[in-house]
N, C-alpha and C positions, 0 to 999 in steps of 0.2 A: 555827306557820304552816300546818300541815296542815289541809285542809278535807275534811270528810265530805260528799260531794256527794249522798249518799242522804237527807239531811235538810235542812230549811229551805225557804223560798220558792223555787220552781223557777227562775224567771228571774233573780231577784236573786242566788241562789247561783251560777248559771251565768255571769252577767256579771261578778261579782266575781272569779271564777276566771279568766275569759277575758281581762280587761283586762291583767294583767301579762304574759300570753302574747303578746298583740298588741304591747304596747310592747317586749317582749323581742325578738321577731322583727324588728320595725322597726329596732331597734338592731343586730341581727345583719346586716341588709342594709347597714348603714353601713360594714361592713368594705370591701366592694368598691365601694360608691358613693363613699366618700371617695377611694379610689384613682382612680376614673373622673373625678370632679369635679376633683381636684387635677391629675391627669395631663392632662386635657383643657385645663385653663386654663394650665398651665405648660410642658407638653411638646409640645402641638400635636395636630392631628387624627390623624396616623399612630399616635402613642402611644395615643391614645384608642381607635382601632380595634383595636389589639393587646390592650389591657387589656379592652375590651368583649367581644371574642371569647373571651378567657380566662375571663370571668365566666360565660358560658354553659357552658363546659366544666366549671368548678368547681362550678356549680350541679348539673350531672349527677353528678359524683363525690360531692358532698355528699349528693345525694338517695339514693344507695345506702346510705350509713351512716344517714342520717336515717330512711329507710324501715325499716331493721332495728331502730333504736331505737324508732320509733313502734309497730311491731308488738309488740315486747317490752312497751312501755308499756301497750298494750291488755290484755295478759295480767296485768300487775301491777295494773291498775285492777280487773279482775274479781276477782283474789285479794283485793285490799283490800276490795272490796264484800262478798265472802264471809267476810271476817275470818279468812282462812286465812294466818296469819303464817308457818307452816312452809312452805307452798307458795310464798309470796312470796319467801322467802329462797332457796329452791331454784331458783326461776325467775331470780332475780338472778344467781346463780352461773353457771347454764347459759348465759344470754344474754350475759353479759359475755365469757365464754370464746369463744363463737361469733363475736361481732362483733369481738373483738380479733383473732382469726385472720384474718378477712376484711379487716380494716384493714391488716394487714401485707402480705397478698397484693395488695391494691389499690395500696398505695404502691409496691411493687416493680414492678407492671405498668406504672404510668404513668411511672415514671422510665426504665424500659427502652424504653418505646414513645413517648417524647416526640416524636421526629422523625416517626414515623408519624402521630401525632395531629395535628400541624401540617399534614401533607400531606392528611389526611382532611378537615380543616376548610377546605381550599381557601384558605388564607391567602395573600394576595398576596405576591410575592417581596420587595417593598420593606420589609415589616414582619415577616418571618419571624424574623429574628435577634432583634428586640426582643421578640416574643412568646415565643420560647424562653427568653430571659433571665428574663422575668417568670414563666413557668411553672415553671422549674427551682426557683425559690425558693418559690413558692406551694404546690407539691406537698409541701414539708416540713411544711406545716400540716395534713395529712390526719389524722394521729394526734390532734392537738389537737381537730379537728372531731369525731372519735369520742368523745373524753372528754367534751366539753361536751354533745353531744346525748344521750349515753347517760345521764349523771347528771341532765340536765334532764328527760328523759323519765321517769326513775325518780321524781324528786321531784314532777313534775306528776301522775303516776299516783296518788299518795297525797294529792293536793289542794294541793300547795305549788307555786304558780306564781310566787311573789314572789322566792324565792332565785335562780332562773335569771336573772330580770330584773336583779337587783343585780349579779351577776357580768358580765353583758353590758354593763351601763351603764358599769362601770369600764373594761372592755376596749375598748369603742367609743370612749370619750373618749380613751383612750390611743392608739388607732389613728389618730385624726385628728391628734393632736399629733405623733406619730411620722411620719406621712405628710408633714406640712408640713416637719418638720425634715429628714428623709432626702431628700426631693425638692428642696425649695427651699434648704435650708441646706447640706446635704452634697453636693448635686448627684449623687445616686445613681441618678437616672433611674427607669425602670420597675422595676428591681430593688429600689430603695429603697422604692417603694410596696408591693411584695410583702413585703419584710422587715418593714415596719411592721405589715402584716396578720397575718403569721405570729406575731410576738412577742405581739401582742394576743390572738390565738386561744389560744396556750399559757397565757397568764395566766388566761383564763376557764375553759379546760378543766381545768387542774391545780387551780385554785382551787375550782371546784365539786366536784371529786372529793374533795379534802381535807375540804371542808365536810361532805359527805354521810357520809364515814367517821367524822368526829369527832362531829358533832352528832346523827347518826341511828344510834345503836348497835343499835337494834331491827332494822335492815335489813342488818347485817353478817352475811354467811354464816359459819357455823361450819364446823369441819373435816368434820362429817358431811354437810354440804350439797355437798361436793366429789364425793360419790358420787351423781351425779344420776340420777334415774329415767328410764328410756327414754320413759315417757309424758310426762314434763315436757319432755324434749328435743324430742319430736315436736310438742308444742303450741307451744313457743317458736319452733321452726323454722318451723312452719306459719304462724303469725301474722307472724313477722319476715320470712321470705323472700318471702311473698306481698305484704306491704306494701312490701318493698324492690323487688320486681319492679314493683309499681304506680308507685312513686316514680321508679324509674330509667327505666321505659318512657316515662313522662311527659317526663322531662328529656332522654332520648335522642332523642325526637322533636323536641324543641326544638333539640337539637344538630344534627340533620340539617337542620333549617330554617336554622340558623346557617350551615352550609356553603353552602346555596343563596343566602342573603343575601350572603355573602362574594363569590360569583361576580358580583355586580352592582357591585363596586368599593368603594373606600375611602369614598366619599361616603355610600353607602347603609349601609355597615358602621358608620360613625360615627353616623349618624342612629339606626340600630337600637340601637347600644350605649347611647346616652343615653336614648332613648325606652323601652327595655325596663326600665331602672332605675326610671323614673317609673311605668311600668305595674306593676312588681313592688310598689312602695310603695303604689300605689293599691288593689290587691286583696289585699295581704298581710293586713290586719286580718280580712277575711272568711275567709281561709284559716286563720288562727290561731283564729278563732272556731269554725270547723269542727273543729279539733283539740281545742279545749276542750269542745265539744259531744260529741265522740267519747269523751272521758274521762268526762264526765257520764253518758252512756248506758252505758258499760262498767261503771262502779261500780254503777249502778242495775240493770244486767243481772245482775251478780254477786249483788246483794242481792235479786233477783227482784221489783223494784218496777215492775211493768209500767205502771200508770197514771201514775206519775211520768215514765217514759220517754215516754209519749204526750204528756203536758203539755209536756215539754221539747222535743219535736219540733215541736209547734205554735208555741211561743214562738220557737224558733230560726229557723224559716222566716220569720216576720214580721220579726224583728230583722235577718236577713241581707238581706231584700228592701229594707227602709228604708235600710240602710247603703249598699247598692249604688246605689240611686237617687241618694243624696246625692253619692257619689263620682263617678258618671257626670256629674252637673251640674258638679262641681268641675273635672274633667278638661277638659270642653268649654270652660269659661271661662278656665282657667289653663294650657292646653297650651303656648302660646308662652312666657310667663314661666318656666315650669318648664324648658323646653328651653334657655332662655338661662342657666340655672344651669350648664349643661355646655358650651354652645357660644357662641362670640362672635357678635354680631349681624351681623358681616360674612360669616359662613358661611351665606348665604341658602339654598343648595340643601339643605344638611344640615338646617337649621331646617324648611324646607317639608316634607321627607320625614318628619321626626320628628313634626311636628304632624299630618300625615295619618294616620300609624300610630296615634297616641293618640286621634284622633277616631273611628277605626273600632273599635278595641278597646274604648275607653271606653264606647261606646254600649251594649255588651252585657255589662256587668259582672254583671248579674243572672244570666246564664247560668253564669259561673264560680262565682258565689256558691252557686247551687243544687248545682253539681257537687261543691264542697268539702263541703257538708253530706251529700251522698250517700256520698262517700268515708268520712267519719267515721262515719256511721250503720252502714254495712255492716261496717266494721272492728270497731266496738264490739260488734256483734251476732254476732260469730264467723263473718262471711262476707267475709273479706278477698279471696277470689277474685272476688267481684262487683266490688270496687273495681278489680281488675286488668282485668276485662272492660270497665268503663266507661273506664278509661284508654286501653286499646287502641283502643276506638271513637273516643274524642276525638282522640288523637294520630295514629292511623292516618288518620283523615279529614283532619286538619290537614296532615300530611306529603304525602299523596297529592294533595290539592287545591292545596297550595302549589306543587308541581312542575307540576301540570297548568295552573293558572290563570296562573302567572307566565310560562308559555310562550306565552300569547296576547299578541300585540304590543300590543293596546289596553289591556291590564291591566298587564303587566310586574310590577314588584315589588309593586304594589298588590294583586295576586292573592294574594301571600303573607299580607298583612295580613288579607284577607277570609277566608282559610281557617281562621283561629283561632276566631272566633265560630260558624262553621258546625259545627266539631267539637264545641264546647261544647254547642250546641243538640241535636245528635244523641245525645250521651252522656246529657244530661239526660232526653231522651224515653225512652230505654231504661231508665235507672235508676228513673224514676218509674213506668213501666209495670210493672217487676219488683216494686216496692214495693206497687203497687195489687193485683197478683195474689197476692203472698206475705205481705202484712202480718199476716194472722192466724196465720202460722206462724213469723215471725221472732223472736218474743219468748220462744221455748221452746227449751231444750236438746235436747228429744226429743219424739217423738209421745206417749210414755208420760206425760211431765210435762204435756203439753197435756191429755190425757184426764183426769188427776187434777185439774187446775185446773178443768176444765169440770164435773166431777162432785162438787165439794165442796158 
């Protein structure tokens, strides 16, 4: 199942690798979306608001681990492209220990700070108990999130995007079945929805870890790899921590916006909870395509195939643009029926606000599509710090404008919705300008290598 992305037709190879990643992440979103849909239908708007706010929080927490795993995956892809099996095993050992320790610390922090978190999110008093009940259970799945994302990143770095999809498909189906059973059959309420999600997460996490250990003996670290070189630790930490910062800043900004949304009351909270799920599903494929594109670039960067990188970049831009235009048209036409999946038609105020959100965000999906490609490109070329800069620009603009524009009476909550595409556009502009200025230097590890290439 492993695919060498340094060989074969450029776009065909990239797309065949990307499709399982896209399907897999869409299935991963089913964990919380199933909670939201079933909770909204069977437990009412207050429960929907509580679970919806928890989704934003869990996205932030997951992004910390996901960023660490993605950063490590970039290093693995480069090592695979270089055909450095010893360096790959050493990196696997170092990164697993690093991310495992961070997972333990993160889990302890959220359990100890659960009351402070609810206060920080400005959750209305009438749903605080419900949200705490949901969070207490859902936090138990953080370790499972680490296991799945770590081994999924490892397998994808060597060109295997199918196996992570298989494990997610099994657990996503199980999640929906357990959701219905725990919520409607056992009357477990929001805690039941969380329990279904956590059980499903552990099945996918433990399953993919066992698969990798048994089926891929060539990637098992030996005893000698436990003595990790300082240079390896620095490289893994550099990629992982910077990518983690990029991912967590992005989602922390969203978390700050969630607190602002909550201040407008449960109607706006419920509308945002449903609309943001639809929004996530809409642009998730281009986000995963950006991650697949990053793996493609990293492998070819390790193999020093510069023309193949340039060809992949041209094809990826065109593909992402076409996809975003199609999705924009779909969101405009289907915003109302999609909202009705989560909300009863009698909830007219919630429906109207959710549709307004989707129409504003959906119009500018090309902006987020471009940004995901820029994140993937700079991460793969050994410039994860640039991805952090773009994230700070995008989210900083979004948060600042959200608070500024929403304070204008004529705009209100609509100002929050408009702040998002403005942040995308500014980050895109900076990222593209940087590429234009530095593109002749980005494909080389050093100035010495560039000189040698030019004088061959």
